[in-house]
N, C-alpha and C positions, 0 to 999 in steps of 0.2 A: 504493500500500500504506500502510495506517495505521501510524504509529509506535506503539510500545508504550506511550508515555506520553500518547497522545491519547485522550480520552474519546469513546466513541461517541455520536453525537447522536441524539435521539429523531426520530420521524417529523415532517416539517415541518408547520407550521400550514397547514391547508387554506384555500383561498380562501373557502369558505363560512364557516368558523370565523372568519376575519379579518373578513368582511362583518358577521356578527352582532356582533362585538366593537366594530366602528366605526360601527354603524348610526346612533347618536345624532348623529354628526358630519356625516352626509350632508345635502345639500340636498334639497328635496322631490322633484325629479325623480330624483335619485340613489337616494332611498328607494324610489321606484316601481320603478326598475330592479332594485334589490336584492331587493325583495320578490318580484318575478317570478322572478328567478334562483333564490332560495332555495325558492320554492314547488314548482319542478320541477327541482331541482338534480341533475346539471349540464346536463341536456338542454335547458333553456330557452335557455341560452347558446350552444347549437350551431345555432340558427336564423340566418338572415341578419340583418344590421343592421336592415333595414326591417321584418322580421317581429317581431324582438325589440322594436323601438320601438313597433309597432302594438299588441302585446299588453300592453306596459307603460303605454301611453297617453302616451308622450312622443315627442319628435322624434329623428330619427336622430342629429343632432349631439349631443343630450343623452346618448344611448347612448355615443357615442364619448368624450364627456367623462367619463362614468362609468368606462369602461374605462381611460382615462388615469389617473383618480384612483386606481384600483387598482394602478397601477404598470406597465401594459402599454404597449408602444409603439403598439399598434393592435389592431383586432378579430381579425386572424389569430393574433397571438400569444396573445391572451386565449383563443381557442378551442383553440389547441394546448395551453394549460395545462389546460383543462377536459378534453380528451381524455386527457391523461396522468393526471389524477386519476381519471377513469372507469376507466382500465386498472388503477390501484392498487386501486380498490374491488373489482374482480372477481378479484383474485389469489387463487388457491387455495394450500393448503400445498405442493402439488407444483410450482406455478409459481414459487415463491420459490427463492433460491439453495440449492444442495445443502448439507446439513450437513457434507459432506466438505470444503467450501471454507472452511476455518478460517483466521482471521487469526492470525499468531503474536503472542505477547506475554502478556497477562494470562491467568491460568487461566480456564477456562470459566465458573465460578461468578462470579468477580469481574467478568468482562467482561459477563455477562448482568445482573448486579446494577447496573452502571453505566448500562446502557441503560434499565433499568426506572426507576432513580432520575431519569434524564433525562426519561422519559415522565411521571413523577409531577410533576416541576417544571413541564413544559410544560402539563400538564393544568390545574394551578392557575393558572398565568399567563395562560392563554387563556380562562378563564371569568370573565365579569363578576360581581363580588360581588353586584350587585343581582339578577342572574339566579338565582344560587344562593340568596340570601335569599328571593326570591319562591317558589321551589320549597319551601323549608323552611316558609314560612308556609302554603302550601297543604297540605302533608303534615301539618302540626300542627293543622289545623282539624278538630275532632272531628265536625263536621256533614258532612264530605266522606268517604264511604266510599273506601277505597283498594284497588285491584286491581292486583297485580304480575304481569308476564308476561315471558317471554323465550324465546329460541330454543334450539338444540341445546346450545350451551355457555353462553350467557348466562342460560338458565333457572335455572342453579344460583345465579347471583348474585341473580336476582330472588327465588328462594326464601329465600336468605340474608337479603335485605332484609325480606321478608314475615315471617320468623321473629322478627326484632327488633321491627319496628313492631307486631306483634301483642301484644308484651309491654307496650309503653308506651301503647297506645291501642286503642280498639275499632274494629269494622267494618274489618277488614283481612283480605284473602284473596289467594290465588294463582289465576290462570286459565291453564289449559294452552293452549298455542299452537295445537294442532291444531284445525282447524275443527270436526270432529265433537264436540269437547269444549267448545268456547266458544260455538257458535252458540245453544244453549239458554240460555246465560248472559246473552245480550244483551237479553232481555226485562226484565232487572233493572237495566240500565245506563241512566242518564239524566243530567240536567244537574248533579246534585250529585256524581256519581261522578268519581273520578280514576283514570286508567290510568297506571301507571308501567311503561313498556316499556323493556327492554334489547335492543339490536339492533346488531351490528357487521358489518363488511364480509363479503360474500357473504350479504347481508341476507336474512332468512328471510321468504318470501312469506306464511306463515300468520300470523306476528306482525304483519306490515304490514297484512294484511287485518283482523285483530282490531282494531287501533288505529284504522284508517280507519272501520270500522263503528261503533265506540264514539264517535268524534268526530262522525259523522253524527247520532248520537242525543243529542248535546249534552254528552257527557263531556269533561272536560278531560284532555288527553294530556301527560304528561311523558316525554321521551325521553332515555335515557342511551345514547350511541352513540360512534362514533369520529370522528376529525377530518374524514372525508369526508361524514359525515352519512347516516344511514339515510333511505330515502324517507318514513319516518314523520314526518320533520322538517316536511313540508309540512302536516301536520294537527296538529302538537304546539304547545301553548301555550308550553312551556318546553323548551329543549334544553340538555343538559350533555354536551359532547363530551369524550372522553378520548383521550389519545395511546396507541396500542397496538402500534406496530411494535417488533420485537425481533430480535436476531441469531439467528433461529431460523426454522424452517418454519411455526411457530405464532405467532399474535399473542398479546401479553400482556394479560391482564385486570386487571393491578394498578391501573391508572388508574381503571377502573370500580369496583374494590373500594374505592379511596381515596374516590371520590364517595359511594359507598353508606355507608360508615362515617362519613363527615363528615355526611351527612344524618341518619343515626340519632343521632349525638351531638348535633347541633343541635336536632332535634325533641325528644329526651329532655329537654334543658335547657329548651326552650320550654314543655314540658308538665309540668315537674317536680312541680308542686303536685298534679296528678292522676295523674301517672305513678308517683310514689313509692308511694302507697297501693295502686295497682294491682299494682305489682311486689311489695310486701310480701304482698299477698293471694295472689299466685301462689306465693311462696316458702312461705307457710303450707301451701297445698295440696300442694306438693311434699314437704314435710317431714312431713305427716300420715301416721299409721300406717294401714295398710290394715285 
C-alpha cells in the first residue's frame, strides 16, 4: 500500500523509448539490432536468437551482447519484458484496475494531478532535444504541406494542433482517419507532404493504414504516441512518445497536449516574421463588420 506522502510514479520508460534515446551510443551491430527491433516492435524481438540475428544481418553472439547492453541477463528475460509491454499496449479501460480500488491519502484531484505532472516530466526527460528540434524544423518549413490525423480520442488533439498551425502558416489541413474519407486524399500526398499522426495504445488500424500508405508515397511521417510506440513508428521519420498512464481506467493525454503546444510555440517563434502579419490579417478579418 502506498503511503500518503508518496508521489505516484508515471508509466515506466518503455524499452523502445530507451533504445531510441540511446541509439547514438550503440555500436554498428547494436544499431542493426535496434533498428530491426524498432521496425516491428515488439514482435521482432519475440523470434529466436538465430532468427533475430539473421534478419538483422548480425551474429547470434552480437544479438546476445545487444540484449545484455540493454540490461537483461539473457534472451529469455528480454523476451519476457517484451511480452509484458505487449500486454500493456493492449489494455482496455475495462482491463485496468477498478475505480473502486482507491488508495487512501490525497484527495482524488491532487492524486491525479501528481500522476499527470509525473507523466509530463517523464515525457520531457525521455525525448532527445535534437529529435524535437528536427520536428519543429520540419513543421516550420512552408514548402512542406502539413496533414494532421488521429484516432477516436487523439483526433481531437490532431484537430487542436491543426487549428493552431493553420493560423501561423499556410497549407495545413486535417485528414479523417476512416479509410472511406482518406483514400481519395492520397492522390494529393507525395514527397513534400508531412503527415502528423496521433496514436496511442489500442492503436487504431485506420490511422496506421493512412500513415503507412502516405509513407509509401514518399510523405514524411511524424508520430506522437505513447511510451510503447504505435506501429506507425516503423514508417515514421520522427517519433515523439508521451507518458500516458494515470490512476484511472482512462489514459491521460496531457503529455500529448504538452508536446502539441510546445510544437506550436516553437514553430510560431521560428516563423514569426511571416506568422505575425498572417495573424494580424486574420484578426482584421475577424474584426471586420459584416
